[in-house]
N, C-alpha and C positions, 0 to 999 in steps of 0.2 A: 454224607457228613465229611467234613474236612479232617484229614489225618495230620495230627500235630507231630512234628520231629522235635524231640528235646534239643535244646540249645544249651551246651555246657558253658558255663562261665567259670574260668580258671580262678581259683583263689577264694570262692565262696564256700562256706561250709568245710573249709580245710582241704578242698579238692583241687587238683590241677596245678599245684605248685611243684615244679620240677625239684627233684631232690639234687641239691648242689653238690659239686665236686668237693670232697672233704678238703682237698688242698685250697680250693677256692675260699672255703669257710675260714681255714686257719689263717690265710693271708689277709682276708678282710677283717677278721677279728683282731689281728695284731695291728693292723692300720688304724682301727679305732682305738687301740690300747695306746698307740704312740701319738696320735693326733688329737684325740678328742678328750676333753676333760668334763667330767659331770657338771652340768649347768650351763655349758656353752650351747648356743644354738646351732652350732655346725663348725665345720672345718674345711680347709682347702688342701687338695693333694694332687700329684701328678702320676701319671701312669708308671713313670720310672720307680716311684716308691714301692710299687708292688714287686717289681723285679728285686729290688733291694731287700725287701722283706723276705722274699722266697730265698734269697741267698743266706741270709742270716738264720733262717729256719732249716737251712739244708734240705729244701725240698725243690722239686722241679716245678717251674712255672707252668700251670695248665695251658695247653695250647688254644683252649677256647676262652681265655681271660678277656680278650677284647670283646668276644661275643657276649660274655656275662655282662659286662659294663653297658653295652649297647642294649641288651634285652631289659636290664633294670631301668635304664634311662627312659626307654620308650614303652614301659608297662607290659612288656611281653612276659616277664616273670617278676616275682617280688625278691626281696632280699632274703638271704637265708634266716630261718628263725632265730638263730643265735644273735644276728645283728638286729633284727627287728625288735628283740626283747630288751635292747639297750635304751630304746627311746621311752621318755616319760609316758605316763598314762595320758591317753587323748592325743598323743603326738605320733607322727610317723616319719621315717627317714625317706628323703627323697634326693635324687642324684642329679644335680644340675651342671651344665657345662660352665667352664671357667677359663676359656682360653683354649689354645691348641694342646691337646693331650693332657689337659688339666680339668679338674672337676672340684665340685664342692658338695658335700653331704650337708644337708640343712634339715632342721626340723620343721615339719609342717602340719597343717590340721589333718591331712589324709594324702595317701599315696595314689589312691585310685578314686574314680567316681563311677558308680555302678548305676545303670538304669533302674527305675522303680519297677519291680516285677508285677506290681499290682495296677500299673497304669492301664486304663482302657484304651485300646488302639483305635484310631480313626481310619475307616476305610477310604482308600484313595484308588481310582482307576489306574490300574497298571499300564503305563505307556512304554514300557521297555520293549523295544523291538523284538520279535520272537526269535530271530537269529542270534541276538545278543543274549537273551535269556537262556536259550539252549547251551551256549558254550561258556557262559560265565561261570566262574568258580564262586567259592563262598569266602574269598579274601577281601582285603580292604578295597582293592580295585573294583571288584564287583559291587560292593556297597556304593562306591562313588558313582559308578555307572548307573545304577538304578536311581540314585538321588538325582542325577543329571537329567536322565530321560523323563522321569516323573515330576520334575519340577518341585522337589521337596523343599529346596531352600526358599523358593518364593512363597510357597505355602506356609512354611514354618515361620519365616521371618516377616511376612507380609509386605514384601517389597519386590521390585523388578530387579532380578540378579542374573549375572552372566559369568560363566566360567572364564577366569583369567588364565590360570596356569596350573598344571599338575607337577609335582615333585619340585617345588620351588626350592633351590638351594641358595642360601644366603649366610652372611655373617651377622652377628648381633652385637652391637656395641656394648649393650648392658651386660653381656656375659663374656666381656673382654675380647671380643670379635671371635668368639667360637662359631664354628659352622653349625648350621642347622638345616633340616629339611622339612618343608610344609607339604603335607600329603596333597592338598588342593586348596586353591585360593580362588574365591568368587569376589566380584565387585557388584555394587547394587545401588539403587536410589529409592527413596521412598516418596510418599506424597508431598512431603514438605520440601523436597529438593535435597535433603541430606544424602551425601554419598557415604557408602559404607564398604570396608573390606572384611571379607568373612573367610578367615581360614578354617579349614575343616579336617579334622582328624579322624580317620575312618578306621573301624575295627571289625573284623570278621567275628563269626559266632564263638570262636574259641579264644578271643583275645578280650582283654579288659581295657578300660579307658584309663590311661595314665595321666596324672596331673602335669608331669614334667612337659610333656609335648604342648599341653594347653598353655603352660606358663611361656615355653619358648616361642610358640605361635604368637601369643599376645604381644610379647616384646617386639618380635620381628615386625609384625605389621604396624605397630605404633611408629616404629623407626623408619620402615620403608614407605609408609603411606601417611605421613604426618597431617595431611589435610583431611583425612577421611576418618569416620567413626570405626573403630576396630571392635568387631562382635566375634567372639570365638565360639565355634560349635564343635562337638563331638558326636560322631554317628557310629551306630553299632547295630548289627543284626541281632534281634532278641528272640525271634521265633520263626520257624519255617513250617508251613502247613502244605499238604497235598490236597488239591481241589480238583474233584473229578472233571475230566474233560479240559482242564486248564494247565495243570501242572503245579509247580511249586509256587506258593504265595508267601512272600518275605515280609516280615513286620521288622521295620527299622526304627530305632529310637534316636531321635535328635535331642541333644542337650546343649543349650546355650550356657556357657559358663563365664564367670569373671574371675580376675585375680584381685584379691584383697591384700594389701600390704605388698610385700615383694614376691611372695610365692605361694600364698594360700589360695586355693581354688574352691569357689562355690558355685553351685547351680543357680542360674537365674530362672530358668523355666525348662520344661521337658514335655515332649509329645512322642507319641509312638504311631506310626503310620503303617497300615497293613496294606500292601499293594495286591489288589484282587481284580478280577474281571468286573466290568461295569455291571454284569448281570447279578453279581453277588452282593451289590449294594441295594438293599430292600427298601420298600416305601417306609418302613418303620425307621430303618437307618436314617433316611433322608428327614423324616420328621424330627428325629433327635437332633440332627445337625442343624436343621432350620431354627429349632428352638434354642440351641446353643448360640447361634448367630444372633438371634433376636435379643437374648439376654444380655450380650455384650453391647448392643447398640450399633447402629449403622455409622460407619466411619464419616467423619466430616459433619 
């Protein structure tokens, strides 16, 4: 029997949110006090505002303040509870870029998108080369490698896709030429001839999918590839199992998301793919998958 390794999801059930530096909390709370008025949908600010506030409060600026900003922007940690509590019910603060060293706090429908823990995984033959599987870690790069070798973009999107570039750095006019970095970008074509650009945000098992990167990926691809259909995808390891005679089997959630309005993110669809040896896909599994295929109808 396969042995499951629990996958910790930061921020769920009150777990995994790092305790923020109290100086950071005081500075950010004062920033909101000075810049935001109840009823406003958000406000703009510069990094220099934080240094000025620290001086006014006679406290030393935390050395990791830039790291805090980066971590919040990219979903690696949430805002301190004292700041989250300022958002109206049903809303969450997200931190968007707004030019060089400038940012915008805006109210959105959500700050994170979490995979559905009740989703039934689909078994896919694991095509990851053994030497890669042996040395791959559990970070975002390992997730992207498994997606690439197992052709999960093709399977999930139903198109022929090709990796274009990793770590694509660019500026986004929508955010006043702020710099952003896309984890990985695919291009693809479907049966109708439509060409698509697919930015992929990848997260390891101990990270959450932040909506800010989905938003920035969306606008970056619409600007840089105006003649293509932009379809934004987030990927995350959701389960790891030990299979006797095989090793670790990874289940990766793929979520296609869309941006509604300026910065509200919603799921379009989601699938979980469990990478297993071919021998682990039983006749019963195949019958189930064949029935699912028949119920959708043959394309064309």
